[in-house]
C-alpha positions in Angstrom: 7.1 8.9 -18.5 8.3 8.1 -15.0 11.9 8.9 -14.1 12.2 6.7 -11.0 15.3 7.3 -8.8 16.0 4.5 -6.3 18.2 5.8 -3.6 20.3 3.2 -1.8 23.6 2.6 -0.1 25.9 -0.2 -1.4 25.6 -3.8 -0.4 21.8 -3.5 -0.3 20.3 -5.7 -3.0 20.3 -2.5 -5.1 21.6 -4.4 -8.2 18.9 -7.1 -7.9 16.3 -4.3 -7.7 17.7 -2.8 -10.8 17.5 -6.2 -12.5 13.9 -6.5 -11.4 12.9 -3.2 -13.0 15.3 -3.6 -16.0 13.5 -6.9 -16.9 10.3 -4.9 -17.7 9.8 -4.3 -21.4 8.8 -0.7 -20.7 11.8 0.1 -18.6 15.3 1.6 -19.3 17.8 1.2 -16.5 20.8 3.3 -15.6 23.4 1.8 -13.3 25.0 4.3 -10.7 25.0 7.5 -12.8 27.3 9.4 -10.5 29.9 6.7 -9.7 32.6 8.1 -12.0 31.8 11.6 -10.9 32.3 10.6 -7.3 35.6 8.9 -8.0 37.0 12.0 -9.7 35.8 14.5 -7.1 36.3 12.4 -3.9 39.4 10.7 -5.1 38.4 7.2 -3.9 40.8 4.4 -4.7 38.2 1.8 -6.0 38.7 -1.3 -8.0 38.7 -0.6 -11.7 38.8 3.2 -10.9 40.5 4.2 -14.2 38.1 2.1 -16.3 35.0 3.4 -14.5 36.1 7.0 -15.1 37.0 6.4 -18.7 33.7 4.8 -19.5 31.4 7.3 -17.9 30.5 10.9 -17.9 32.0 12.9 -14.9 30.3 16.2 -15.5 27.7 16.9 -12.8 25.5 19.2 -14.9 25.3 16.7 -17.9 24.5 13.8 -15.5 21.7 15.8 -13.8 20.3 16.7 -17.2 20.2 13.1 -18.3 18.5 12.1 -15.0 15.7 14.5 -15.7 15.4 13.9 -19.5 12.9 11.5 -21.1 14.3 8.0 -21.8 13.6 5.8 -24.7 11.0 3.8 -22.6 8.1 4.9 -20.4 9.9 4.0 -17.1 13.5 5.3 -16.6 14.9 3.5 -13.5 18.0 5.1 -12.0 20.0 3.1 -9.5 21.6 5.8 -7.4 24.2 5.3 -4.7 23.5 8.0 -2.1 27.2 8.5 -1.1 27.9 9.6 -4.7 25.9 12.8 -4.0 28.8 14.9 -2.8 28.6 17.9 -0.5 28.7 21.3 -2.3 26.7 20.1 -5.3 23.1 21.2 -5.7 20.5 18.5 -5.0 17.3 20.4 -5.6 16.9 18.7 -9.1 16.1 15.5 -7.2 12.7 16.9 -6.3 11.7 16.7 -10.0 12.1 12.9 -10.0 9.9 10.1 -8.7 12.0 9.1 -5.7 12.0 5.9 -3.6 14.4 4.6 -1.0 15.9 1.2 -0.4 17.2 0.5 3.1 18.8 -2.4 4.9 19.9 -3.0 8.5 23.3 -1.5 9.1 24.6 -4.8 10.5 23.8 -6.7 7.3 25.2 -3.9 5.1 28.5 -3.9 7.1 28.8 -7.7 7.2 28.5 -7.6 3.4 31.0 -4.8 3.2 33.5 -6.8 5.2 33.6 -9.4 2.5 34.9 -6.9 0.0 36.7 -4.1 1.9 39.3 -4.2 4.7 38.4 -0.7 5.9 34.9 0.8 6.2 33.5 4.1 7.5 30.0 5.3 8.3 30.1 7.4 5.1 30.7 4.2 3.1 27.3 2.9 4.0 25.6 5.8 2.3 23.1 6.2 5.2 24.3 9.8 6.0 23.4 11.1 2.5 20.4 8.8 2.2 18.8 10.3 5.3 19.5 13.8 4.0 17.9 13.1 0.6 15.0 11.4 2.3 14.3 14.5 4.4 14.7 16.8 1.3 12.2 14.8 -0.7 9.8 14.4 2.2 9.9 18.2 2.8 9.2 18.8 -0.8 6.3 16.3 -1.0 4.8 17.1 2.5 4.8 13.4 3.2 7.2 10.5 3.3 8.3 9.1 -0.1 8.1 5.3 -0.7 10.6 3.3 1.3 11.3 -0.4 1.0 13.5 -2.5 3.3 15.6 -5.2 1.6 14.4 -7.8 4.1 10.8 -7.1 3.3 11.4 -7.2 -0.4 13.2 -10.6 -0.1 10.5 -12.0 2.2 7.6 -11.3 -0.3 8.8 -9.9 -3.6 5.4 -9.9 -5.4 3.6 -8.0 -2.7 6.3 -5.4 -1.8 7.2 -4.8 -5.5 3.5 -4.4 -6.4 3.0 -1.9 -3.6 6.2 0.0 -4.5 5.1 0.3 -8.1 1.7 1.6 -7.0 3.4 4.1 -4.7 5.5 5.3 -7.6 2.6 5.6 -10.0 3.4 2.8 -12.3 1.8 -0.6 -13.0 3.3 -3.7 -11.5 4.7 -6.1 -14.1 5.2 -9.8 -13.2 8.4 -9.7 -15.3 10.1 -8.1 -12.3 10.0 -11.3 -10.4 12.5 -13.3 -12.5 15.3 -12.6 -15.0 17.8 -14.6 -16.9 21.2 -15.3 -15.2 24.3 -13.5 -16.3 25.3 -9.9 -17.2 22.8 -7.3 -18.3 23.3 -4.7 -21.1 22.7 -1.9 -18.6 25.4 -3.1 -16.1 28.1 -0.6 -15.3 31.6 -1.3 -16.5 32.5 -2.3 -12.9 30.1 -5.2 -12.9 32.7 -8.0 -13.4 34.3 -7.0 -10.0 31.1 -6.6 -8.0 28.2 -8.4 -9.6 29.3 -12.1 -9.5 26.6 -13.1 -7.0 23.7 -11.2 -8.7 24.8 -12.6 -12.1 24.1 -16.0 -10.7 20.7 -15.0 -9.5 17.4 -15.4 -11.5 15.2 -13.4 -9.1 14.7 -11.9 -5.7 15.0 -14.7 -3.1 15.5 -14.7 0.6 18.7 -16.6 1.6 19.5 -18.3 4.8 18.6 -15.9 7.7 21.9 -16.1 9.7 22.4 -13.9 12.7 25.0 -11.2 12.1 27.8 -10.8 14.6 30.2 -7.9 13.8 33.7 -7.3 15.2 34.0 -4.4 17.5 34.9 -1.6 15.0 32.2 -2.6 12.6 29.7 -2.8 15.4 30.6 0.7 16.5 29.9 1.9 12.9 26.6 0.0 12.9 25.6 1.7 16.2 26.4 5.1 14.6 24.3 4.2 11.5 21.3 2.8 13.4 19.5 6.1 14.1 19.8 7.0 10.3 18.3 3.6 9.4 15.6 3.9 12.1 14.7 7.4 10.8 13.4 5.9 7.5 12.3 2.5 8.6 8.8 3.5 10.1 7.8 4.7 6.6 8.6 1.5 4.8 6.2 -0.5 2.6 5.4 -3.8 4.2 3.5 -6.9 3.4 -0.1 -7.2 4.7 -3.4 -5.4 4.1 -2.2 -1.9 4.9 1.3 -2.1 3.7 2.4 0.2 6.5 2.8 -0.4 10.2 0.0 2.2 10.9 -1.8 2.0 7.6 -0.9 5.6 6.8 1.8 7.7 5.3 0.4 11.0 6.5 2.8 13.7 7.5 6.5 14.2 6.7 9.2 12.7 8.9 10.9 14.6 11.6 13.7 16.6 9.9 17.2 15.7 10.8 
């Protein structure tokens, strides 16, 4: 049994990655376990807020217990949004999971945000909490946990996903490379508002590589987020023989 937590900010192919794992016959997937909890305790005014809260558990202790419990299948993939991990709530339980981190350049995250939100902050990117959780897990392991960059995944899905699976102690399954279009049984209740693009997808595919130009305020946030992204980026799994820029994952990252 592998309880695999993928830690990501929003607008970061996180749903497509959940679909890749969820298409495995040996995998149960859980979509954003702490979303409703975050809405209740942070008070965010999100689309479908009442429906999300009504359909999901908001008790932190029960949610943690389910994250740690065995699932009905050998791989229990948990799609976690890092900004749902609120300050003042214990995070040490995360160390008991198999943890991996999905990152994306702040500019592309914010450009995607701008299509859905009129106001965005650094906290909305999830990078603040993602870097904190990354440090926690690295300190616990004594080495950097697996990291994948969205652009690397999209550039060569078979290679990066196979290396990610190996780093997480599970076998690669080619079923991860393609899935049927449309909703999935493990989608969160919020899917009709957010998942229209991924519902149209049938696999991980790199789109047109357009340059990202942000307006002034969004670029200011991207500049603030850049050091957090760069903190994790050197440890990412890459295509090629070694899979890492230096062929090694020795040593923990520098603490924040």
